[in-house]
C-alpha positions in Angstrom: -16.5 148.5 -17.6 -14.9 151.2 -15.5 -15.3 154.9 -15.8 -14.6 156.8 -19.0 -11.9 158.8 -17.3 -10.0 155.6 -16.4 -10.5 154.3 -20.0 -9.4 157.6 -21.5 -6.2 157.7 -19.4 -5.5 154.1 -20.5 -6.0 155.0 -24.2 -3.9 158.2 -23.9 -7.0 160.3 -24.6 -7.6 163.6 -23.0 -10.9 165.2 -21.9 -12.3 167.6 -24.5 -13.5 171.2 -24.0 -17.0 171.3 -25.6 -18.6 174.7 -26.1 -21.9 175.0 -24.1 -23.9 175.7 -27.3 -22.5 172.4 -28.8 -23.4 170.5 -25.7 -26.9 172.0 -25.6 -27.4 171.3 -29.3 -26.5 167.6 -28.9 -28.7 167.2 -25.8 -31.6 168.9 -27.4 -31.4 166.8 -30.5 -31.2 163.6 -28.4 -34.2 164.7 -26.3 -36.3 166.0 -29.3 -35.9 162.7 -31.1 -36.1 160.5 -28.0 -32.7 158.9 -28.6 -31.7 158.3 -25.0 -32.0 154.5 -25.3 -29.8 154.6 -28.5 -27.3 156.9 -26.8 -27.1 154.5 -23.8 -26.7 151.5 -26.1 -24.0 153.2 -28.2 -22.1 154.2 -25.1 -22.5 150.8 -23.5 -21.2 149.1 -26.7 -18.2 151.4 -26.5 -17.7 150.4 -22.9 -18.7 153.8 -21.5 -20.9 153.8 -18.5 -20.1 157.3 -17.2 -19.6 160.7 -18.7 -16.6 162.6 -17.5 -17.3 166.3 -16.7 -15.4 169.0 -15.0 -16.7 169.4 -11.4 -17.4 173.2 -12.0 -20.2 172.7 -14.6 -21.6 169.7 -12.7 -21.9 171.9 -9.6 -23.5 174.8 -11.4 -26.0 172.6 -13.3 -26.8 170.6 -10.2 -27.5 173.8 -8.1 -29.6 175.2 -10.9 -31.6 172.0 -11.3 -32.1 171.8 -7.6 -33.3 175.4 -7.3 -35.6 175.2 -10.3 -36.9 171.8 -9.1 -37.8 173.3 -5.7 -39.6 176.2 -7.4 -41.8 174.0 -9.5 -45.3 173.1 -8.4 -45.9 169.5 -7.3 -48.0 168.9 -10.4 -45.1 169.8 -12.7 -44.2 167.4 -15.5 -41.7 164.9 -14.2 -39.0 163.6 -16.4 -40.0 160.2 -17.8 -43.5 160.4 -16.4 -46.4 159.4 -18.6 -49.4 161.6 -17.9 -52.8 160.9 -19.3 -55.2 163.7 -18.7 -58.4 162.5 -17.1 -60.4 165.4 -18.5 -59.8 164.5 -22.1 -58.0 167.8 -22.5 -55.2 168.5 -24.9 -52.3 167.8 -22.5 -50.3 170.7 -23.9 -52.9 173.5 -24.0 -55.3 172.2 -21.3 -58.2 172.9 -23.7 -60.6 170.2 -24.8 -59.6 168.5 -28.0 -61.1 169.8 -31.2 -63.1 167.2 -33.1 -64.5 167.2 -36.6 -68.0 167.4 -35.1 -68.4 169.9 -32.4 -65.8 171.6 -30.3 -64.9 168.9 -27.9 -67.2 169.9 -25.1 -69.9 167.3 -25.7 -71.2 165.9 -22.5 -69.2 168.3 -20.4 -72.3 169.8 -18.9 -71.7 172.3 -16.2 -68.3 170.9 -15.1 -67.0 174.3 -14.1 -64.3 176.4 -15.6 -61.9 174.9 -18.2 -58.3 174.5 -17.2 -56.1 177.3 -18.4 
């Protein structure tokens, strides 16, 4: 396949300047709709197996991700991880799920404080 940069040079194409907000919008759309497999497939079909980026934003983003990653607690949500809460809590709020009958605490007994 080769890199996109090599293919672009061979096709006479140039790299494009993409505004950060446009890049962000596209990435958020892909993530929100879980389209990563489709994106990979479309890129592979086009013979693209790398994404060419200027080294400056790559360094800035890499440093930011490394710093933020180091600051996160070990229990932080990891990309691609599937987490099933053992407490039966709503995985977003940490509160017990609300059921049509009762408030979701049935059988909880004196299990201690609820997760916040």
